[in-house]
C-alpha positions as CSV (number, residue, x, y, z in Angstrom):
1,M,-0.1,0.1,-0.1
2,G,1.4,3.2,-1.0
3,R,1.1,5.5,1.9
4,G,1.4,8.7,-0.3
5,T,-1.5,7.7,-2.4
6,I,-4.0,7.3,0.4
7,R,-6.0,10.6,0.9
8,R,-8.3,11.2,3.6
9,A,-12.1,10.6,2.9
10,A,-14.7,13.6,3.3
11,G,-15.8,12.6,6.6
12,T,-12.2,12.6,8.0
13,V,-11.1,15.9,9.0
14,T,-7.8,16.8,10.9
15,F,-7.3,19.8,12.8
16,L,-4.5,20.6,10.0
17,D,-7.1,20.1,7.3
18,L,-9.1,22.7,8.8
19,L,-6.3,25.2,8.8
20,R,-5.5,24.4,5.1
21,S,-9.1,24.4,4.0
22,P,-11.6,26.1,6.4
23,G,-14.5,25.2,4.1
24,R,-14.4,21.4,5.2
25,L,-15.6,22.2,8.6
26,L,-18.5,24.1,7.2
27,D,-19.0,21.1,4.9
28,R,-19.2,18.9,7.8
29,V,-21.5,20.8,9.9
30,T,-24.0,21.7,7.3
31,G,-23.8,18.0,5.7
32,R,-22.7,19.5,2.2
33,G,-19.9,17.0,2.0
34,G,-22.0,14.7,-0.1
35,A,-20.4,15.6,-3.4
36,R,-16.8,14.9,-2.2
37,A,-18.0,11.7,-0.5
38,E,-19.4,10.6,-4.1
39,A,-16.0,11.6,-5.5
40,D,-14.3,9.3,-3.0
41,V,-16.5,6.5,-3.9
42,A,-15.7,7.0,-7.7
43,A,-12.0,7.3,-6.8
44,L,-12.2,3.9,-4.8
45,R,-13.7,2.3,-7.9
46,A,-10.9,3.6,-10.1
47,G,-8.3,2.3,-7.7
48,E,-7.4,5.1,-5.5
49,G,-7.2,4.5,-1.7
50,R,-8.9,6.4,1.2
51,E,-8.4,6.7,4.9
52,V,-11.7,7.1,6.9
53,S,-11.7,8.1,10.6
54,A,-13.1,5.0,12.6
55,F,-13.7,3.8,16.0
56,V,-13.7,0.0,16.7
57,R,-15.6,-1.3,19.7
58,D,-13.2,-3.5,21.9
59,G,-15.1,-5.0,24.7
60,R,-16.7,-2.2,26.6
61,R,-15.1,0.8,24.8
62,F,-14.2,2.2,21.5
63,R,-10.7,2.5,20.3
64,Q,-9.9,5.5,17.9
65,G,-8.1,4.9,14.7
66,S,-8.7,4.9,10.9
67,L,-9.7,2.3,8.2
68,V,-7.3,2.4,5.2
69,L,-9.3,1.4,2.1
70,D,-7.0,0.7,-0.7
71,P,-8.3,-1.5,-3.6
72,G,-4.6,-2.2,-4.8
73,A,-3.4,-3.7,-1.6
74,R,-3.3,-7.3,-0.6
75,S,-5.9,-6.7,2.3
76,P,-8.0,-3.7,1.0
77,V,-9.6,-2.9,4.2
78,V,-7.1,-2.4,7.3
79,W,-7.7,-1.1,10.7
80,R,-4.9,1.2,12.1
81,P,-5.4,2.2,15.7
82,Y,-4.2,5.4,17.0
83,R,-1.8,5.6,20.1
84,F,-1.0,8.6,22.1
85,P,0.6,11.0,21.1
86,G,-0.3,10.7,17.5
87,R,1.2,7.3,16.9
88,R,-0.2,4.4,15.1
89,G,-0.5,0.8,16.5
90,P,-0.1,-2.3,14.4
91,A,-2.2,-2.5,11.4
92,V,-4.9,-5.3,11.3
93,A,-6.3,-6.7,8.1
94,L,-10.0,-7.2,8.0
95,T,-9.9,-11.0,6.6
96,G,-12.6,-11.6,3.8
97,P,-14.9,-12.2,2.8
98,L,-16.5,-9.2,4.5
99,R,-20.1,-8.8,4.9
100,V,-22.1,-5.9,6.7
101,R,-24.6,-7.5,9.3
102,G,-26.1,-4.3,10.5
103,E,-26.1,-0.5,10.4
104,G,-27.5,1.8,13.0
105,P,-26.8,4.5,15.6
106,V,-23.8,4.4,17.8
107,D,-25.1,3.1,21.1
108,G,-24.2,0.6,23.9
109,P,-20.9,0.2,25.7
110,G,-18.4,3.0,25.1
111,S,-20.8,5.0,22.9
112,P,-20.2,8.3,24.8
113,A,-16.7,8.4,23.4
114,V,-17.9,8.7,19.8
115,D,-20.0,11.6,18.1
116,R,-23.1,9.9,17.9
117,G,-24.3,12.7,15.5
118,A,-21.7,12.6,13.0
119,F,-20.8,8.6,13.1
120,R,-22.7,5.5,12.3
121,L,-22.3,2.0,13.6
122,L,-21.5,-0.9,11.2
123,T,-21.5,-4.5,12.2
124,V,-19.2,-6.3,9.9
125,E,-18.6,-10.1,9.7
126,A,-15.2,-11.0,8.7
127,A,-13.7,-14.4,8.1
128,D,-12.0,-14.5,11.4
129,R,-14.2,-12.2,13.6
130,S,-17.2,-9.7,14.0
131,W,-16.1,-5.9,13.9
132,E,-18.3,-3.0,15.4
133,L,-16.9,0.1,13.4
134,A,-18.2,3.7,14.0
135,V,-17.6,5.7,10.9
136,P,-18.6,9.0,9.8
137,A,-22.1,9.0,8.3
138,V,-20.9,10.7,5.1
139,D,-18.3,7.9,4.7
140,L,-20.8,5.1,4.8
141,P,-21.0,4.7,1.1
142,L,-17.4,4.6,0.8
143,V,-16.9,2.1,3.4
144,R,-19.6,-0.3,2.1
145,A,-18.1,-0.1,-1.4
146,A,-14.5,-1.0,0.0
147,L,-16.1,-3.9,2.0
148,R,-17.2,-5.4,-1.3
149,L,-13.8,-5.3,-2.9
150,P,-12.2,-8.7,-3.8
151,V,-9.7,-9.8,-1.2
152,A,-6.5,-11.6,-2.5
153,G,-6.8,-15.3,-1.9
154,T,-10.6,-15.4,-1.5
C-alpha cells in the first residue's frame, strides 16, 4: 500500500485539514460534504485509496483509529489504531470475505466516546471475527464499497 496515495475521505477531517481548508468544517457541519463523498466512492472504484476515521468497539469501549481502504493492496480494508501521542498501532487487516450484518446509531458500551451525531455503527462479519465499526455517516457509502472489494486469496 503506497501511503502517499491514500487521501483522507470526506468525513475524515484533521485539525491541519481545517487550517488548510476551513470550508471542510462548514461542509461537515452543514452536511454538504456529499459531493466530495461521492467523489471518494468513484476514486475507490478507479483504484485510489482512502483513509476513513473510525472507532472499533473493543469490549466495553471504542478505540479510535482509521480504516485504510486500498483497492490495490493485498488486504483492501485495514484497521489502524491510534496511540497517544499521535502514533499508530500495528495494522490489522479485515480478513475477507466481508459482509455488513447491520447498520445503526452508535449506542451501547463505550458510545459516549464517539460523536453519535456524526458517526454510524456498522457491524461487519469477517472470516475470522466480527467487527463493530463507528464511521462518519458521510463516509458510509465509501466504507460499504470497500467492504465489497475482492480480497487476495478469496
